[in-house]
N, C-alpha and C positions, 0 to 999 in steps of 0.2 A: 590288548586294548591299545588303539592308537592315539595319537595326541588329541584327535577330534572326540574321540569316546569319553564318556564320563563314567567312572566306575561308582558302583553302589555297593555300601556295606550294609548288610541287613542286621537289625539289632534285636529282633523279636526273642532271640535266645539268651539275651543279657540285659541291655540296658533299657528295652522297652518295657519288660515286666519288672525290672529292678525300680523304674521311675514310677510306674502305675501301681504296682501292688507289692512293694517291698521285697522283690526277688522271689516271689514263692511259686513260681512255675516249676513243676516236677519234671525230672528226668523222663518219666513215663509219658508225659503230655508231650513231650518234644520229639522222642525218638522216631515214631511212626511216619513223621513227615521229612526227616532228614534227607533221605535218598532223593526226594522229589526237589528239595531245596538245592541240593547238589547239582541238579541239571539246569537251573535257571540261568546261570551266567553272572553270579555275583562276582565283585571284586573279591569280597570276604565275607565270611559270617562271623559276627562278634557273638561268642557263645561262652566265654569265661572271664574269670576275673572280676574287678569291682566287688560287688556284694555277694556274688553267686556263691563264693566259697564259704563264707560266715553263714549264709541263710540254709545252705545245704546241710551243714553239720549241726547247726543251732535248732532249725525249725523243720527240716524235711527228713532228717535222719538218713541222708544220703552221702555217699563218698564222692566229693567233687572231682576226684581223680577218675573214678569210674565213668562219671558223666562224660567227661573230656574224652577218654578212650572210646565210649560208645558212639559219640558223635563222630569221632575221626574214622571209625570203622565204615559208617555210612555216608561219609563225605570225603571220598578219595580224591576228588577233581577240585575243590574249592578250598581256598586258604582260610584257615581257622585263626582267628584273631581274639586276643584278650586285652583287657584294661589293666594295666599295672602301675602301682603308685610309687614308682621309683624305689627309694631305699626303704619306704614303709611296705613294699611288696602288696600284700592283701590285708594287712593287719592296721593296727593303730599306733605303732612306735616305728622308730627305725631299727633295722636289723643289722647286723654285722655283715661285712662283705662275703664271707664264706656261705652264710645263709642265703644272701641274694643270688650268688653264683649257682648254689645247689638248686635253688627254686627254679631258675630259668633253665638250668640243664634238664631237670625233670618235666618241665612244661613243654619243652621241645620234644623230648622224648616220648611224652604222651600226646603230642599232636598239635601243639600250638606252632604257627608260622609267622604270625605277626603280632609284635608286642607294642601295643599303644602306651608308651611310658610318660608319666606326667609327675610334677613336683606340686604340691598345693601352694607353693610360694613362687613358682617359676625360678627356683634357685637350681641352676643347672648342675652344681655340684652334687646335688642329690640324685642326679640321673647317670652319673658316671659309672657306677658299679654296674647297675642293670644294663646299660649300653654295651659296656665291655663283655658282659656275660652273654648277651644276644648275639653279638658278633662272634664270639668264641665258640658257640654252639650252633651256628649257621641259621639263625633266626633273622627276621626283618624288623629292625628297630624304628619304630616310628615315633619319633620324639614330639612332645606335645606342649603346646602353649596354652595355658589356662587364661581363657579371655575374661576381662573384667572391665570395669569403668572406675576411673579415679583420676586426678590431675597428673599422676605419672604414667598411667597406662594409656599412652598416645600411640598413634600408628608408628612413629619412629622408634619408639620403645619396643613394640611387637616385631618390627622388621629387623632390629638389631639382634633380638633375641632368636629369630628365625636363622638368621645368618650364623649365629654363635652355635645353634644347634647342628646345622649343616657341617661346619667346620669340625665339630666333634665326631662326626661321622654317621649322622642320621641317614637311613634310606629313604625315609619320608618324613614329612613334618604335618602335624594336625593342629587346627585351631579349634580348641575345645571350649564351645560356648555351653557351660552346664546350667546356666540359669535362663537361657532363651532370651538374651538381652542384646544380641548382636542384630542390629536393625540393618535393612537392605543397603541403604547408602554407605553406611560405615563399612559393611562387608565388601562393597565393590572397591572402595577406596584401599581397604586393608589387604585384600587378596591381590589387587593389581600391584601394590607396592611390594608385597612379599614376593610375588612371583617374578618381578623384576630384579629381585636380590638372589633368589635361589634357584638351583637347577633340578632339585629332587622334587618328586610329586607332593603336591599340596592337597590335604584332606580337611573337609569342614565338618564339624559335628555341632548340632545345636537342638534345642528342644522346642516344642510347639507352645510352651507354656504361656508365653505373652501374645501369641497370635501372629507373629511376624515370620515364622520360620519358613513357610513356602516361599514368600517373597525373598527372603534372605538367601536361600538356596539358589533361587534363580539369578540373583544378583552376582552371587559369588561364582557360579557356573560361567556366566557371561564375562566375568573378569578373569577367568582362566583356572578356577578351581579343577582339580583332577578327580577328586572322589567326595561323594557325600554320604551322610549316614541316613538311613530311613528305616521305618518299621512296617511290616505288613498290616494292612488297614485295621483289623480287630484289636490290634494292640497299638495303634497309632494315636496321634494328637494328644491334646491336654499336655501332661507333664513328659509324654514320650516324644517320639519324632514324627515328622510328616509321613503320610502313607507312601509305601514303596510304589505301589500301582499308580497312584495320582502323579508322583514325580516322574515315573517312567514315561507314562503317556504324554505328559506335557513336554518333557525333555526331547522325546523322540519326534516331536513336531518341528523342533529347531534344528540348528546346525550340529549341535554336541548331543549325539543320541547315545543311549545306553546299550548295553549288550544283553539286557534282560529279555527272556521270554515271557511276554505278558499273560498268554492263556495259562502258563503254569502258575503264574502269580495268583491269578482268579482261583485255581484249585488249592493253592496254599492258604489263601484267605479263608475259602470254605472250611478248610480243616480246623483253621484257628478260632472260628466264630463260635461253636458250641464249647471250646475250651474257655474262651472269655467269659460266656455265658454262665459257665460252671463257677468260675471265682467271683462273678458278680452275685451269683445266688448265694454263695457261702461268705459273702462279705469281705473277702480278702481284696477285691477290686472295688474300690470306692468310687461311685459315678462322678463325685465331686472332682477328682483329679483328671477327668477325661474331657474337661472344658478348658477354655483359655482364660487366663487372668491378667489384664494389662498392668495390674499392680507390680508384677515382675520387674516391669521397665522402671518404675519408680524406685523400689527398694531393692532391686538387683538380688532377689532371693531366689535360689532354685526351688523347683517344685518340691522336691524330696525334703527340702529344709523347711518349707512352709508347713507340710505335714507333720513334720517332727516338733515344730514349735507348738502346733495345735494340740498335738499328743501330750507334751509336757505341761501345757496349761490345763488341759483336761485333768491330769493327774493332781494338779494343784488346786482344782476346782476354781480356776481363774480365767475362764475362756472370755471373760468380759475384757480382759487386758490384752487381748490379741493384737489390736490396732497399735496399742502403746508399745508393745514388744517390737512390732514391725518398724516403727520409728526409731527404736533404740538400736537396732541392728546396725544401720549405717554409722551411728556414733561410735558403737563399740568397734567397728571396723576401722574407722579413722583412728581412734586411740591405738590400734594394734598394727598401724603402719600399712592399712589397706590391703590385706591379704585377700586373694581370690576366694569366693566362697564355694569351695570344692572339698570334699573328704581329706583330711579331718577337720579343716578350717571352718567349714559351714556349721559343724556340730559344736565346735568350740565357740565360735562367735554366737550361735544361736542360743547356746546354754547361758553365756555370760550375760546376754541380752535379757533373757529370761530372769536370771538371778537379780540383776540390777532393777528390773520393773517390781519383781515380787517383794524384794527386800526394802524397797522404798528408798534405797540409798545406793548410789552407784559403787560397785566394786567392794561392797561390804563382805560379800562371799565371792571368793575367786576359786575356781577349780584348779587342781594342780597341773592339768594341761596348759592351761593358760600361764602359770608360773613357768613351766618347762619351756613353753614357747618364747617368753621374755628372757630367759636364759639362753636363748640361742640354739636350744635342742633341735628345732625343727628346720632351722636354716635361716638364711639372711631374709629380713622383711624388705617388701618392695619399696617402703618408705621408712626412713629411720624412726624408730620410736623415741619419744622424747625421754631424756634421762630422767626428768621429774616424774613422769608417769611410771617409768619402769621402776624407779626406786621406791615409789609409793606401794608397788606390789611385791617387789622381791628383795628390796632394801640394798645390801651391798653384796648380793650373791655374785659369784664369777659368771660372766657371760662368755659362751663360746663364739668365736669369731671366724673359725676355719670350717672345714667340712665337718658336721656333727659325727658322721659315721667313723671319723678318725679317732674318736674316744669310745669306740665300742670294739672290745676284744673279740677274736674268733669265738663262735658260741655253738656251731652245730654239733660238735662232739660232745659238748656238756649237755646240750638239750638231748641227745640221743641217750646218754647215760642217764639222765633224769627220767626219761619215758621207760626205760627198762625193758621189760619183756614185751611191752606193747609196740616197741620200735621194730616192727617185723620188715619194713620197707623204709627206704629214705623218704618217700612220700609221706609216711605216718609221722616221721620226725618233723617234717615240714608243717604237717597239719596241727601238731602240737605247738611248734615254734609260733605260729600265727595266732592261734588261740589256745593258750595253755590249759585253761580250766574246760571249756567247752569242747576242745579238741580231745583232751584226755578222756572225758566222759563219752564222747562219741566213739573212740577207739575201743574203750572198755566194752560198750554195747556191741559194737561191730564184731569184736573177736569172741565175745561170750555167745552170740547167736550163732556165729560160723562153728564153733566147737559144739554147741548144742545140736546143730542140724548135720554135723558131719557123720555119714554112716559108719566111717571106720571108728570114730571116737565112740560111737554109740555100741559098737562090738565090744571096744575096749572096756567100756563101762559095765556091760553085761558080764564080761569074762571076769573082771575085778569083784563084781558082785557075787559071782559064783565061788570064786576063791575065798571071799570073806565068809559067806555061809558056810562052806566047807570047814574053815578053820574053827567055826564055832560049834560044830556038831560033835 
């Protein structure tokens, strides 16, 4: 890829179906088209990380490590990319450095080339362990800026963050606009400013949620962005990314062309159309998320968070409170020091907003995660939280001010011992580490089925049965 060319990261295998249908695409629906995707000329295939791991073991009864290995077999020529939540890995808490190291080692070993690493608070201390591990095992570390809007999140703030990430050793940098709120004019200014400051490639990630994404990408490319994220058309638009084919055709008319084989893109789109229709028919894909909603620009709420809020309100029989909750989200975010609304902060802020509205009194009910956040367990807040507010929630509890993982002792060996006979591989231990209850249940089912279907095991059982019958005769 020359300086003039623009790289395309295809998201249909991860973020597109995560954004549109809660990450429910099965491995069997992916594998038949991978070999063709490998010939297109993508910069990378984003195929792992994010919520794919959780959804695979929780809902699909699939081993995510198997999925990665099977994709790798079929895509020898294209870089495979994953989304990694820094010290959170793919779970919902910070993990010890030895677990981070082992997870990255096994991810590289099983096929990942590029690690897009982010921290929900843009606290670079929470990127250190995963960055070190990616470098150690020969991967590409793409450090990530979570884009959001507040009085503190200005262009100079983001430029300084990008420069710090390059200084840390990033191989590339990504601006991650998870809510689809990066507008074209801001994108042009921001990309131009960052490109003047850094020498490594700059990737742009946005969503079509608010309706600005196509314009934003064109503005970013004109300003010097090197890579953009797109989704093949059947799984594009709405809360997903702009269509790959559309962006490729438009960009190829300008100075900065793509490396993509457009005729192959048409074949890939034709493959995914009936798959999309299948998920529409079984209601895993809701047509509502396939349109644009300019409210995202007002409330700065990612599409996945919007659907999660609606789900919580439905469970409480309070869908009439939806607009009230949307208005409460920015107020909670302000109280908490303007965290970017990305996992896990989007879930935490959203849940607190729902509690505040349903209780009829703000902060009458406070989840433990919010209390831990205020104790500093997630890292440094973008804007300092007022001491008055902090004390109203956690009183005089101790607050962590250094890197949170400094307070987590090594735990891989302990987790391995806890898992016992189910710890047949390091990957099994990592599955358990990330999702202790669901992961253990998944491994129990997996190995029970394997033993049940193992022909040697069946012969052993027959032999044992013969011995038992003989002994009773």
